C-alpha positions as CSV (number, residue, x, y, z in Angstrom):
1,X,117.3,199.9,211.5
2,X,114.3,198.5,209.6
3,X,115.2,195.1,208.1
4,X,111.8,194.3,206.4
5,X,110.7,196.9,203.8
6,X,107.4,198.6,204.8
7,X,105.4,197.2,201.9
8,X,106.4,193.7,202.8
9,X,105.8,194.3,206.5
10,X,102.3,195.5,205.7
11,X,101.5,192.3,203.7
12,X,102.8,190.2,206.5
13,X,100.6,192.1,209.0
14,X,97.5,191.6,206.8
15,X,98.2,187.8,206.2
16,X,98.8,187.3,210.0
17,X,95.3,188.5,210.6
18,X,93.8,185.5,208.9
19,X,92.7,182.6,211.2
20,X,95.3,179.9,211.6
21,X,98.1,182.0,210.2
22,X,100.8,183.1,212.6
23,X,103.5,185.7,212.0
24,X,106.0,183.0,210.8
25,X,103.6,181.5,208.3
26,X,102.5,185.0,207.1
27,X,106.2,185.9,206.5
28,X,106.7,182.7,204.5
29,X,103.6,183.4,202.4
30,X,104.6,187.0,201.8
31,X,108.1,186.1,200.8
32,X,106.7,183.4,198.5
33,X,104.4,186.0,196.8
34,X,107.3,188.4,196.5
35,X,109.5,185.7,194.7
36,X,106.7,184.9,192.2
37,X,106.1,186.9,189.0
38,X,104.3,190.2,189.7
39,X,101.4,188.9,187.6
40,X,100.6,186.3,190.3
41,X,100.4,189.1,192.9
42,X,98.1,191.1,190.7
43,X,95.8,188.1,190.1
44,X,95.7,187.5,193.8
45,X,94.9,191.1,194.6
46,X,92.2,191.2,191.9
47,X,90.6,188.0,193.2
48,X,90.5,189.5,196.7
49,X,89.3,192.8,195.5
50,X,86.4,191.2,193.6
51,X,85.4,188.7,196.3
52,X,82.9,190.8,198.2
53,X,81.4,192.4,195.1
54,X,80.8,189.0,193.5
55,X,79.6,186.8,196.4
56,X,76.3,187.1,198.2
57,X,74.3,184.9,200.6
58,X,71.7,182.6,199.1
59,X,68.4,183.8,200.4
60,X,67.3,180.2,201.0
61,X,70.2,178.3,202.6
62,X,72.6,181.2,203.3
63,X,75.5,179.6,201.5
64,X,78.0,181.9,199.7
65,X,77.1,182.1,196.0
66,X,77.3,184.3,193.0
67,X,73.6,183.6,192.2
68,X,70.5,183.6,194.2
69,X,69.3,180.9,194.7
70,X,72.6,179.1,194.9
71,X,73.4,176.1,192.6
72,X,72.2,173.6,195.2
73,X,68.9,175.3,196.1
74,X,68.3,175.9,192.4
75,X,68.9,172.2,191.4
76,X,65.5,170.5,190.8
77,X,67.2,167.1,191.2
78,X,67.9,167.7,194.9
79,X,65.4,167.1,197.7
80,X,64.0,170.4,199.0
81,X,62.1,168.5,201.7
82,X,65.4,167.3,203.3
83,X,67.6,170.0,205.0
84,X,71.0,169.4,206.5
85,X,71.8,172.1,209.1
86,X,75.5,173.0,209.4
87,X,77.5,175.7,211.2
88,X,79.6,177.2,208.4
89,X,80.0,177.1,204.6
90,X,83.1,174.9,205.1
91,X,80.9,172.2,206.6
92,X,78.7,172.2,203.5
93,X,81.7,171.9,201.3
94,X,83.0,168.9,203.3
95,X,79.6,167.1,203.1
96,X,79.3,167.8,199.4
97,X,82.7,166.1,198.8
98,X,81.2,162.8,200.1
99,X,78.6,162.9,197.2
100,X,76.2,161.1,199.5
101,X,73.7,163.9,200.4
102,X,71.1,164.9,197.9
103,X,69.1,167.4,199.9
104,X,69.3,171.1,200.7
105,X,71.3,172.8,203.4
106,X,70.9,175.5,206.0
107,X,74.0,177.4,207.2
108,X,73.7,178.8,210.6
109,X,76.8,181.0,210.3
110,X,78.0,180.2,213.8
111,X,77.0,178.4,216.9
112,X,75.4,179.4,220.2
113,X,77.9,180.8,222.6
114,X,76.4,182.8,225.5
115,X,79.8,183.6,226.9
116,X,80.6,185.4,223.6
117,X,77.2,187.0,223.4
118,X,76.0,184.7,220.5
119,X,72.4,183.7,221.1
120,X,69.7,182.4,218.7
121,X,69.2,185.8,217.2
122,X,72.8,186.1,216.1
123,X,72.8,183.1,213.9
124,X,70.3,181.8,211.3
125,X,68.0,179.9,213.6
126,X,64.8,181.9,213.0
127,X,65.3,181.5,209.2
128,X,65.5,177.8,209.7
129,X,62.3,177.7,211.7
130,X,60.6,179.7,208.9
131,X,61.7,177.2,206.3
132,X,60.5,174.3,208.4
133,X,57.1,176.0,209.1
134,X,56.4,176.6,205.5
135,X,55.2,173.0,205.3
136,X,57.5,171.5,202.7
137,X,60.2,170.1,204.9
138,X,60.0,166.4,206.0
139,X,63.4,165.9,207.6
140,X,66.0,168.1,209.3
141,X,69.5,166.6,209.8
142,X,71.4,168.4,212.5
143,X,75.0,168.3,211.4
144,X,76.7,170.6,214.0
145,X,80.2,169.7,215.2
146,X,80.7,167.5,218.3
147,X,82.4,170.4,220.1
148,X,80.8,172.0,223.2
149,X,79.3,174.9,221.3
150,X,78.2,172.5,218.5
151,X,76.4,170.3,221.0
152,X,74.8,173.3,222.7
153,X,73.5,174.5,219.4
154,X,72.2,171.0,218.5
155,X,70.4,170.7,221.8
156,X,68.8,174.0,221.2
157,X,67.7,173.1,217.7
158,X,66.2,169.8,219.0
159,X,64.2,171.7,221.6
160,X,62.7,174.2,219.1
161,X,62.2,171.7,216.2
162,X,60.8,168.7,218.0
163,X,57.4,170.4,218.2
164,X,57.3,170.6,214.4
165,X,55.8,167.7,212.3
166,X,59.1,166.6,210.8
167,X,61.7,163.8,211.2
168,X,64.6,165.2,213.3
169,X,68.0,163.4,213.0
170,X,71.6,163.9,213.9
171,X,74.8,162.8,212.3
172,X,75.8,159.5,213.8
173,X,79.0,157.4,214.1
174,X,82.2,158.4,212.6
175,X,82.5,162.0,213.9
176,X,84.7,161.9,217.1
177,X,83.8,164.0,220.1
178,X,85.6,167.3,220.0
179,X,86.3,167.2,216.2
180,X,85.2,170.0,214.0
181,X,83.1,168.6,211.1
182,X,85.1,170.4,208.3
183,X,88.2,168.3,209.2
184,X,86.5,164.9,208.8
185,X,87.5,162.9,205.8
186,X,84.8,162.2,203.2
187,X,84.4,158.5,204.1
188,X,83.8,159.3,207.8
189,X,81.3,162.0,206.8
190,X,79.5,159.7,204.4
191,X,79.2,157.0,207.1
192,X,77.9,159.6,209.6
193,X,75.2,160.7,207.1
194,X,74.1,157.1,206.3
195,X,74.0,156.1,210.0
196,X,72.2,159.2,211.3
197,X,69.8,158.6,214.2
198,X,66.8,160.4,215.7
199,X,67.8,163.5,217.7
200,X,66.9,163.4,221.4
């Protein structure tokens, strides 16, 4: 006997495919949506349906945006000669919350992981090199997480960028080893940006 109606089961299955959401959480979310007015479900479905049509990658920093260039790259008050390299868009959002960084970003969209078949060509490293080599960049801050893949990626970036005529720095104190950057609070991130040190 089927206890859960097929339509509800389908929603639970789809929600459970999201990262960090197990079957129990997916069931709780699905039941919550079901208890709300149907207008909420329609608004949610419309937002999901329009997401991929409305959002694109900024051709400069590779952030998600509805416009190209994105609001940060298109802001003349920000320093285009200062680039902060992050793994994912969530890291950019975390740093922006600190209100302590006034440069531009470069989103790699991943980290190096040879075991998973992710090498330099699978993430946005070549695009970063092209930006640096156009001659306008003065400093690159490597802001990858202090996880093993983040450290491997940082080491690789140091190797390829140290030949360029730029200042190369890394986030400093405040980010504990093994912590993913997007989970750091804004004060810790602000301190790490202020106390950055030369990359070695």
